[in-house]
C-alpha positions, 0 to 999 in steps of 0.5 A, a space after each residue: 345473768 349470761 350464765 345464767 343464758 348459758 345455763 337455759 339453754 343447755 338445760 331447753 337443749 337437754 330437755 327438748 332430746 327427752 320431749 315424747 309427744 305434743 303435750 310434752 313439748 307444749 308444757 315445756 315451752 311454758 316451761 321456758 317461755 311462759 308468763 311465768 317461764 325461766 326467761 320471763 323471769 330474767 326479764 323481770 330481773 333487769 331492773 336490778 342491772 345497770 342502765 347502761 347493761 340493760 340493752 345489751 341483756 335484753 338483747 341476749 334474752 331475746 336471743 335465747 328466746 328465739 333460739 328456744 323458739 326455733 328449737 321448740 319448732 323444729 322438734 314440733 316438726 320431728 314429732 308430726 312426723 315420727 306420729 304420722 309414721 306411726 299412724 300410718 304402719 296402724 293403718 296399713 292395708 296388706 294388699 296382698 291379704 285374701 278377703 272375702 269376695 263380695 256379693 254379687 248381683 244377677 240379672 233376675 230370671 225376668 229380665 233374662 227371659 226378656 233378653 232372649 225374646 228381644 234377641 230372637 225377635 230382633 233377629 227375625 228383624 223387629 224392632 223394639 218399641 215401648 210406651 205409656 204404663 198410664 194410657 188413655 182408654 182411646 188407645 188402651 180399648 177404642 183403638 183395639 175395636 174395644 169401644 165404650 159397653 163393649 162386653 170384651 172390656 169386662 174380661 180385662 179388669 181394668 184400672 181406672 185413673 179417671 173417666 179416660 184414663 187407665 193403667 194399660 191392661 197390655 201393651 197393644 195401645 203401642 201397636 197402636 201408637 205406632 200404627 197412627 204415627 208410621 205407614 207399612 211395612 211395621 215390624 215391632 215387638 213391645 215388651 213392658 209392665 200392664 195391670 189388672 185388677 186379679 188377686 195375686 195367686 200363683 198364676 195371677 198378679 194384679 202386676 205383670 208382664 207381656 211383650 207383643 208382636 205386630 207385623 203389618 204390610 201386603 201379603 201377610 198371612 196366618 203362614 207368616 204368623 204361624 212361620 214367626 212363632 215357630 222360630 220363637 218356639 225353636 230359638 227359646 226352647 231348642 230343636 223340635 218345639 212345634 206349635 199348635 193353633 187353636 181357634 179362639 176370639 180377642 175383639 183386635 184380631 180376626 181370626 184368632 188363635 190361642 197357641 200350644 207349644 211341645 212341652 219342654 219337660 216331655 217333648 210332646 211324649 206327656 206328662 204333669 206338667 202338661 197333664 199328659 198331652 203334650 202340649 202347653 198353652 202359651 200365648 194368643 195372636 191372630 191376624 189384625 182386624 181390619 177394623 183395627 188398621 181402618 181405626 188407626 190410619 192404614 187401607 185394610 185392602 191393601 194391607 193385612 198383619 198379625 198380632 201376638 201377645 206373650 205373658 213374660 211371667 207364664 214363658 219364665 215359669 215354663 222355662 225354668 220350672 216355677 210353679 209359682 208366678 209370686 217368687 218373682 216379686 217378693 225379692 226372696 235372696 233364695 230364689 234370685 241368686 239361683 239364676 246368676 
């Protein structure tokens, strides 16, 4: 039986050298140590031995079992290491291999123009102030000299949420809130989304963007307003662009004006874009109505001010030669990638 044990160990060593996988290794373990394995058969045959021989023989068989277990464990470690090396080689990534450049996003054209406007007005000493898009009627209309049943409200095409709650029709409520919260001097711009019940077409949308400005201080005049807007025009479109004021009416300013800019395409010579006039209408403005100052707690006998409102989409369309404002909202990559 001792010779048999030596033969089993020799056979196990030889068999282990040829094992190439975990499945083969498990089959080898069962062959030698399983319920019907070679060593198990020897244990069952010990009943044929004399009683005094059994302890020594049992110890030899157990020693052989432990030796085979150690060999199997070592072979298993070697197999796992080899498998890991093969897997790493198969999954290796060549970091030097050229790859396609991923598509990178860019600022939306409206964001680009807004950033330009903010830079211009911050450079003139203005502060950016924002406010809620869902607004109280009080701030959106009443404090701006548009009381209940005022006919000018009809032109606003307002979205009402409740009787006294609206989607703001302009960013002027931010001006009202600021005048109520601060004392002059006040110098702010108010960018943001606004909402009107318009049908979407090439020049209208129920959701668009404005940037409004307000300056309140002592001895402010229309000359200050014109100088500010001239600086805005030159800063955005370059030297040679000037403003032209035409009388108009807005309930929250008095006097009021529509502002035209020199046509950026022809520099005033006249073209199809400006319809041969050399001018393009851009924004509305005026001196803050004394009633608005008084409603917001500012003494109109001591302070004056001016306000202006700029449609962001209109400015972007003029700057980039876009003829349909719906392009801004449709998310068409063929349009947006032009502004990278």
